[in-house]
C-alpha positions as semicolon CSV with decimal commas, in nm:
position;residue;x (nm);y (nm);z (nm)
1;M;8,704;3,732;7,344
2;D;9,030;3,695;7,125
3;T;9,092;3,321;7,096
4;N;9,455;3,415;7,162
5;L;9,379;3,496;7,504
6;G;9,237;3,161;7,588
7;P;9,570;2,947;7,649
8;L;9,677;3,257;7,929
9;V;9,346;3,318;8,104
10;G;9,114;3,034;8,023
11;P;9,115;2,723;8,218
12;E;9,436;2,553;8,040
13;A;9,633;2,820;8,187
14;V;9,690;2,595;8,474
15;E;9,915;2,391;8,277
16;L;10,115;2,668;8,242
17;L;10,156;2,758;8,598
18;A;10,219;2,388;8,699
19;A;10,537;2,375;8,423
20;V;10,669;2,656;8,652
21;L;10,617;2,508;8,992
22;T;10,638;2,138;8,919
23;P;11,012;2,169;8,867
24;A;11,039;2,328;9,202
25;G;10,830;2,070;9,393
26;G;10,543;2,260;9,398
27;R;10,167;2,215;9,320
28;V;9,937;2,429;9,201
29;E;9,603;2,411;9,472
30;N;9,414;2,707;9,334
31;W;9,495;3,005;9,119
32;R;9,336;3,307;8,973
33;V;9,406;3,580;8,678
34;D;9,508;3,880;8,887
35;Q;9,580;4,093;8,604
36;V;9,616;4,108;8,215
37;D;9,767;4,329;7,978
38;H;9,657;4,309;7,642
39;Q;9,806;4,444;7,315
40;P;9,607;4,371;7,018
41;G;9,821;4,241;6,726
42;G;10,110;4,253;6,979
43;R;10,233;4,078;7,306
44;T;10,000;3,986;7,603
45;T;10,134;3,993;7,992
46;V;9,929;3,786;8,218
47;G;9,985;3,801;8,610
48;Y;9,873;3,509;8,815
49;Q;9,785;3,467;9,198
50;V;9,838;3,107;9,325
51;R;9,803;2,880;9,568
52;V;10,111;2,638;9,615
53;G;10,110;2,330;9,806
54;W;10,483;2,222;9,858
55;A;10,666;1,876;9,916
56;D;10,723;1,992;10,296
57;G;10,353;2,024;10,348
58;S;10,361;2,394;10,360
59;V;10,139;2,610;10,154
60;T;10,236;2,968;10,032
61;E;10,069;3,231;9,808
62;E;10,281;3,304;9,497
63;T;10,279;3,552;9,212
64;L;10,369;3,423;8,857
65;G;10,392;3,631;8,535
66;A;10,322;3,465;8,171
67;A;10,343;3,657;7,854
68;T;10,339;3,614;7,447
69;G;10,516;3,822;7,201
70;D;10,886;3,971;7,208
71;L;10,999;3,740;7,513
72;P;11,345;3,830;7,707
73;P;11,602;3,560;7,689
74;E;11,598;3,495;8,071
75;V;11,241;3,330;8,097
76;A;11,143;2,938;8,086
77;R;10,972;2,904;7,745
78;L;10,645;2,665;7,641
79;T;10,544;2,644;7,289
80;D;10,216;2,447;7,169
81;G;10,391;2,452;6,839
82;H;10,201;2,769;6,747
83;T;10,208;3,050;7,026
84;E;10,519;3,063;7,244
85;V;10,495;3,157;7,597
86;G;10,754;3,294;7,838
87;L;10,679;3,234;8,246
88;W;10,827;3,363;8,557
89;R;10,810;3,355;8,941
90;F;10,788;3,697;9,144
91;P;11,022;3,843;9,214
92;F;11,235;3,729;8,915
93;D;11,067;3,952;8,682
94;P;11,259;3,932;8,327
95;D;11,238;4,329;8,227
96;L;11,293;4,425;8,626
97;P;11,590;4,252;8,745
98;A;11,622;4,498;9,061
99;L;11,298;4,338;9,203
100;P;11,449;4,058;9,362
101;T;11,692;4,329;9,530
102;A;11,382;4,544;9,613
103;C;11,185;4,257;9,806
104;D;11,509;4,155;10,003
105;P;11,476;4,246;10,380
106;H;11,826;4,233;10,455
107;R;11,960;4,442;10,167
108;M;11,651;4,689;10,203
109;G;11,737;4,704;10,566
110;R;12,085;4,807;10,504
111;L;11,968;5,082;10,239
112;A;11,754;5,212;10,496
113;T;12,036;5,242;10,755
114;R;12,259;5,446;10,458
115;L;11,967;5,635;10,445
116;G;11,939;5,733;10,839
117;L;11,666;5,516;10,935
118;D;11,636;5,221;11,149
119;G;11,732;4,958;10,919
120;A;11,706;4,695;11,158
121;A;11,321;4,723;11,201
122;A;11,232;4,771;10,814
123;R;10,939;4,640;10,670
124;L;10,885;4,585;10,313
125;T;10,525;4,591;10,151
126;V;10,479;4,557;9,757
127;R;10,224;4,845;9,693
128;T;10,209;4,798;9,315
129;Y;10,308;4,516;9,072
130;R;10,265;4,572;8,682
131;P;10,453;4,254;8,539
132;R;10,734;4,353;8,309
133;R;10,673;4,740;8,378
134;R;10,710;4,832;8,741
135;A;10,672;4,798;9,095
136;V;10,663;4,984;9,414
137;V;10,758;4,864;9,733
138;E;10,697;5,033;10,068
139;L;11,025;5,056;10,295
140;A;10,913;5,116;10,633
141;T;11,076;5,177;10,964
142;P;11,002;5,308;11,271
143;T;11,211;5,654;11,186
144;G;11,082;5,712;10,879
145;T;10,952;5,536;10,540
146;V;11,067;5,559;10,187
147;Y;10,961;5,409;9,855
148;V;11,167;5,202;9,602
149;K;11,002;5,209;9,243
150;V;11,130;4,931;9,013
151;L;11,139;5,061;8,651
152;R;11,305;4,895;8,390
153;P;11,688;4,973;8,354
154;G;11,657;5,220;8,062
155;R;11,425;5,437;8,237
156;V;11,531;5,448;8,570
157;R;11,792;5,751;8,513
158;S;11,519;5,975;8,323
159;V;11,306;5,919;8,567
160;H;11,519;6,020;8,853
161;E;11,641;6,304;8,656
162;A;11,264;6,438;8,606
163;H;11,164;6,391;9,003
164;R;11,540;6,613;9,061
165;A;11,420;6,877;8,812
166;A;11,049;6,889;8,970
167;T;11,148;6,930;9,306
168;A;11,432;7,166;9,200
169;A;11,135;7,375;9,077
170;G;10,909;7,369;9,386
171;Y;10,652;7,130;9,251
172;P;10,540;6,879;9,475
173;A;10,694;6,567;9,359
174;P;10,855;6,330;9,564
175;H;11,223;6,382;9,640
176;P;11,494;6,150;9,477
177;L;11,699;6,011;9,725
178;G;11,911;5,784;9,468
179;W;11,906;5,537;9,215
180;T;12,091;5,240;9,056
181;T;12,152;5,113;8,705
182;D;11,952;4,793;8,721
183;G;11,623;4,999;8,797
184;L;11,583;5,111;9,151
185;L;11,475;5,422;9,199
186;V;11,452;5,531;9,573
187;L;11,188;5,838;9,653
188;A;11,099;6,025;9,991
189;A;10,747;5,971;10,110
190;L;10,498;6,226;10,067
191;P;10,271;6,403;10,359
192;G;9,887;6,372;10,366
193;R;9,716;6,131;10,204
194;P;9,545;6,060;9,858
195;L;9,249;6,247;9,755
196;R;9,088;5,926;9,687
197;D;9,093;5,800;10,047
198;A;8,979;6,148;10,129
199;L;8,639;6,134;9,888
200;L;8,588;5,775;9,995
201;T;8,532;5,839;10,369
202;G;8,369;6,169;10,333
203;T;8,661;6,423;10,450
204;P;8,569;6,745;10,399
205;L;8,743;6,919;10,130
206;T;8,823;7,294;10,107
207;D;8,841;7,556;9,826
208;G;9,216;7,533;9,907
209;V;9,254;7,163;9,781
210;V;9,040;7,268;9,471
211;D;9,308;7,548;9,430
212;G;9,574;7,313;9,476
213;V;9,459;7,050;9,241
214;L;9,453;7,323;8,963
215;A;9,795;7,439;9,073
216;A;9,919;7,087;9,025
217;L;9,814;7,105;8,695
218;D;10,138;7,367;8,621
219;L;10,408;7,112;8,602
220;P;10,763;7,263;8,538
221;P;10,880;7,362;8,198
222;A;11,191;7,129;8,247
223;L;10,937;6,845;8,227
224;A;10,816;6,925;7,871
225;T;11,081;6,713;7,709
226;G;11,079;6,459;7,391
227;A;10,863;6,465;7,127
228;R;10,485;6,564;7,185
229;R;10,294;6,257;7,309
230;L;10,013;6,098;7,158
231;T;9,690;6,269;7,329
232;W;9,416;6,025;7,490
233;G;9,215;6,103;7,187
234;Q;9,461;6,007;6,942
235;K;9,530;5,695;7,155
236;A;9,194;5,598;7,181
237;R;9,165;5,352;6,837
238;H;9,389;5,163;7,048
239;Y;9,179;5,124;7,374
240;A;8,903;5,033;7,123
241;G;9,105;4,763;6,984
242;V;9,159;4,605;7,362
243;I;8,775;4,636;7,428
244;A;8,682;4,455;7,096
245;A;8,933;4,171;7,158
246;T;8,802;4,138;7,500
247;V;8,413;4,204;7,480
248;P;8,326;4,149;7,089
249;D;8,005;4,284;7,149
250;L;8,096;4,625;7,206
251;A;8,334;4,646;6,939
252;A;8,141;4,913;6,708
253;R;8,038;5,106;6,999
254;A;8,420;5,108;7,120
255;R;8,522;5,224;6,741
256;S;8,249;5,475;6,742
257;I;8,372;5,663;7,022
258;A;8,747;5,640;6,939
259;A;8,676;5,805;6,587
260;A;8,458;6,061;6,731
261;V;8,738;6,169;6,962
262;D;9,024;6,132;6,742
263;H;9,188;6,412;6,604
264;A;9,456;6,510;6,335
265;A;9,573;6,859;6,470
266;P;9,662;6,949;6,788
267;E;9,377;7,075;7,028
268;G;9,578;7,292;7,249
269;P;9,903;7,449;7,271
270;D;10,240;7,244;7,384
271;T;10,272;7,199;7,791
272;P;10,423;6,982;8,040
273;V;10,194;6,762;8,133
274;H;10,198;6,474;8,405
275;G;10,059;6,183;8,161
276;D;9,834;6,011;8,421
277;F;9,684;6,288;8,643
278;Y;9,407;6,159;8,886
279;E;9,269;6,166;9,235
280;A;9,500;5,831;9,340
281;Q;9,789;6,059;9,273
282;L;9,716;6,366;9,427
283;M;9,818;6,387;9,828
284;V;9,622;6,623;10,014
285;A;9,567;6,732;10,372
286;A;9,254;6,910;10,486
287;D;9,315;7,232;10,295
288;R;9,593;7,189;10,038
289;V;9,738;6,961;9,799
290;T;10,048;6,812;9,977
291;G;10,208;6,610;9,676
292;V;10,160;6,480;9,348
293;L;10,278;6,116;9,239
294;D;10,401;5,922;8,951
295;I;10,547;6,199;8,756
296;D;10,748;5,911;8,565
297;T;10,496;5,975;8,269
298;A;10,540;6,351;8,246
299;G;10,669;6,493;7,896
300;R;10,515;6,737;7,651
301;G;10,177;6,741;7,579
302;E;9,839;6,906;7,565
303;R;9,681;7,054;7,906
304;L;9,321;6,930;7,806
305;D;9,489;6,533;7,850
306;D;9,562;6,604;8,274
307;A;9,246;6,783;8,302
308;A;9,034;6,513;8,125
309;C;9,214;6,231;8,297
310;L;9,103;6,378;8,638
311;L;8,759;6,458;8,505
312;A;8,710;6,043;8,408
313;H;8,854;5,922;8,687
314;L;8,653;6,106;8,913
315;A;8,361;5,999;8,693
316;V;8,415;5,628;8,745
317;L;8,520;5,635;9,084
318;A;8,169;5,776;9,145
319;D;8,002;5,470;8,943
320;L;8,210;5,245;9,154
321;H;8,097;5,387;9,503
322;P;7,789;5,461;9,461
323;T;7,724;5,556;9,814
324;R;8,005;5,828;9,794
325;R;7,856;5,967;9,499
326;A;7,759;6,295;9,633
327;P;8,114;6,414;9,758
328;I;8,302;6,290;9,448
329;D;8,040;6,483;9,226
330;Q;8,044;6,776;9,441
331;F;8,444;6,792;9,403
332;R;8,389;6,732;9,025
333;A;8,145;6,978;9,010
334;A;8,394;7,233;9,155
335;L;8,675;7,164;8,932
336;H;8,463;7,185;8,601
337;P;8,382;7,540;8,565
338;R;8,719;7,617;8,687
339;L;8,898;7,401;8,406
340;T;8,684;7,534;8,135
341;Q;8,762;7,908;8,204
342;T;9,097;7,827;8,024
343;L;8,976;7,510;7,803
344;D;8,749;7,437;7,560
345;P;8,454;7,293;7,687
346;A;8,349;7,082;7,395
347;A;8,730;6,972;7,344
348;L;8,730;6,878;7,745
349;A;8,443;6,656;7,730
350;R;8,554;6,473;7,428
351;R;8,898;6,396;7,594
352;T;8,732;6,330;7,908
353;A;8,527;6,047;7,693
354;A;8,876;5,924;7,524
355;V;9,005;5,862;7,884
356;V;8,668;5,668;7,997
357;L;8,725;5,469;7,706
358;S;9,054;5,363;7,838
359;L;8,948;5,310;8,149
360;A;8,688;5,047;8,021
361;T;8,978;4,832;7,968
362;G;9,045;4,804;8,367
363;P;8,766;4,580;8,459
364;F;8,901;4,301;8,223
365;R;9,254;4,416;8,308
366;V;9,258;4,333;8,662
367;R;8,986;4,050;8,619
368;E;8,742;4,258;8,825
369;P;8,425;4,050;8,894
370;G;8,141;4,100;8,675
371;W;8,396;4,299;8,422
372;R;8,204;4,220;8,093
373;R;7,911;4,425;8,297
374;A;8,129;4,662;8,416
375;T;8,324;4,739;8,071
376;T;7,990;4,795;7,909
377;Q;7,892;5,079;8,168
378;R;8,219;5,229;8,104
379;V;8,145;5,218;7,710
380;E;7,796;5,402;7,831
381;L;7,980;5,658;8,041
382;A;8,200;5,770;7,770
383;E;7,902;5,763;7,503
384;R;7,760;6,015;7,783
385;W;8,056;6,259;7,785
386;L;8,079;6,234;7,400
387;A;7,677;6,331;7,381
388;E;7,765;6,629;7,582
389;Q;8,076;6,735;7,372
390;M;7,850;7,017;7,177
391;Q;7,716;7,175;7,501
392;G;8,008;7,144;7,704
393;V;7,812;7,010;7,990
394;E;7,975;6,796;8,235
395;V;7,804;6,452;8,288
């Protein structure tokens, strides 16, 4: 593993946590690394779950963050003379200034009331937190639910406009209900449940769901904004670098995959793309797709990327849940020939291998038990997709 990660993820990390908590009267009773965002040659951000004992005898579960690299001025800082580390305690994320507001029951209750909901009985649940990147807080009331997305202030307006453009064009994204300059975006809830849940519970899925997934790949032209984004194939060298830094024994294999899937020329025409299109983003009912989440990443790219992202996630999901492999593989088998009617099978296989390689960084990022073995298995899966590229056969 990259020796630069040691102070953040190794045993010595407890000293960082104590440096934040001791001045506040807390002591570290137990702790674990919750997630890691490692950028080789750049910054590293780590989230921790910490059990804290306080002077009054109470015990709480806390989320803390630490980062190296370019640090914002608001964070506490420690240095060993070589590396400077910034530290913070949730919800006071230095790059998400609106997060304390989103986690404040009183302020969110008032927001719910302004939206016509029963704010007096509002309940908050943090659904997602990626340190320094984003968070999602569910604001549930007896009369309805909305989701409060917390973004970096510089992104919130464009993400709001993307949702407004998408819904105006009839695309089933969440309706935007308002935003603030410090980074809050309020979104209406979508009906249905995630496709992932349906697959894992064995819920029968009709051809209408397959049709709906394919239709959801057709994003409104208004979302094809900005410069053409790098494809999964063009980003593969970055993910190979992360794998090499965390599991050096896989470095050569990861870099070989990255070299095989990289490309200089476009492999498809410009089109609006979602950017992170997979089963957990798709909301479904029994016979249809009811919505698509997280269009924050939408932009101009290649349809191959969204199709490959879905196939790769389904392949990994089947590996993660072997007892549910049959319905997952059945659904993927229904999608694949429909996708290759309009997409080159070999290019789709290469691009899917690239996405699987990116997913091979996930077990380390979320500190999954047995993450080294899980990383190896995903590299092997990427190699299988790559081996099938000439035949265009799905794995």
